[in-house]
C-alpha positions as a Python dict, from the first residue, in 0.01 Angstrom:
ca = {
    (1, 'M'): (0, 0, 0),
    (2, 'L'): (271, 15, -303),
    (3, 'T'): (192, 94, -637),
    (4, 'D'): (271, -186, -876),
    (5, 'W'): (343, -80, -1234),
    (6, 'P'): (605, -245, -1511),
    (7, 'K'): (946, -112, -1426),
    (8, 'E'): (1217, -101, -1685),
    (9, 'A'): (1556, -212, -1600),
    (10, 'L'): (1782, 73, -1478),
    (11, 'T'): (2079, 71, -1758),
    (12, 'S'): (2427, 199, -1682),
    (13, 'E'): (2326, 480, -1915),
    (14, 'T'): (2025, 549, -1690),
    (15, 'M'): (2224, 547, -1362),
    (16, 'V'): (2467, 792, -1491),
    (17, 'F'): (2187, 1021, -1608),
    (18, 'L'): (2027, 975, -1251),
    (19, 'K'): (2341, 1026, -1070),
    (20, 'S'): (2394, 1359, -1257),
    (21, 'I'): (2077, 1482, -1167),
    (22, 'L'): (2128, 1370, -778),
    (23, 'Q'): (2485, 1521, -778),
    (24, 'E'): (2346, 1876, -925),
    (25, 'W'): (2046, 1852, -631),
    (26, 'C'): (2323, 1782, -388),
    (27, 'V'): (2560, 2076, -495),
    (28, 'K'): (2279, 2319, -497),
    (29, 'N'): (2157, 2200, -158),
    (30, 'G'): (2472, 2149, 6),
    (31, 'A'): (2423, 1788, 80),
    (32, 'S'): (2650, 1491, 47),
    (33, 'I'): (2559, 1245, -200),
    (34, 'L'): (2630, 984, 44),
    (35, 'S'): (2431, 1157, 344),
    (36, 'D'): (2066, 1047, 439),
    (37, 'A'): (1911, 1334, 249),
    (38, 'G'): (2127, 1227, -54),
    (39, 'A'): (1994, 870, -16),
    (40, 'A'): (1629, 961, 26),
    (41, 'K'): (1655, 1203, -268),
    (42, 'A'): (1797, 910, -460),
    (43, 'R'): (1530, 680, -399),
    (44, 'S'): (1282, 939, -489),
    (45, 'L'): (1465, 1020, -807),
    (46, 'I'): (1449, 648, -906),
    (47, 'D'): (1069, 630, -795),
    (48, 'W'): (1013, 929, -1026),
    (49, 'Y'): (1196, 784, -1330),
    (50, 'E'): (1032, 420, -1300),
    (51, 'F'): (695, 641, -1276),
    (52, 'G'): (790, 763, -1634),
    (53, 'I'): (943, 1115, -1566),
    (54, 'R'): (1249, 1117, -1801),
    (55, 'D'): (1305, 1512, -1863),
    (56, 'R'): (1588, 1637, -1657),
    (57, 'D'): (1454, 1958, -1572),
    (58, 'E'): (1140, 1803, -1443),
    (59, 'L'): (1324, 1551, -1213),
    (60, 'L'): (1504, 1834, -1072),
    (61, 'R'): (1205, 2027, -1008),
    (62, 'L'): (1038, 1735, -839),
    (63, 'L'): (1340, 1688, -635),
    (64, 'S'): (1344, 2026, -540),
    (65, 'E'): (970, 2042, -444),
    (66, 'E'): (957, 1732, -244),
    (67, 'I'): (871, 1785, 155),
    (68, 'D'): (1170, 1706, 355),
    (69, 'P'): (1064, 1386, 543),
    (70, 'A'): (1251, 1522, 860),
    (71, 'T'): (1010, 1832, 850),
    (72, 'R'): (700, 1653, 752),
    (73, 'P'): (417, 1614, 1005),
    (74, 'A'): (388, 1244, 1142),
    (75, 'S'): (103, 1054, 994),
    (76, 'P'): (-196, 966, 1221),
}
């Protein structure tokens, strides 16, 4: 089930902010922003931002601590 919370529009300034965080994560992890991993992190980043996390360092920490879906055990 999806969580339904009010979402703010993502402005061009917000997208620049989020892209800079994603690029930093990609550089630190040797991933391309256009790779599957980059796309997955972009989705997570937007989700965290829409959830209300606005601090750059916190967003980077959350991206770094996420479990890689490729290595996560399958759900029953």
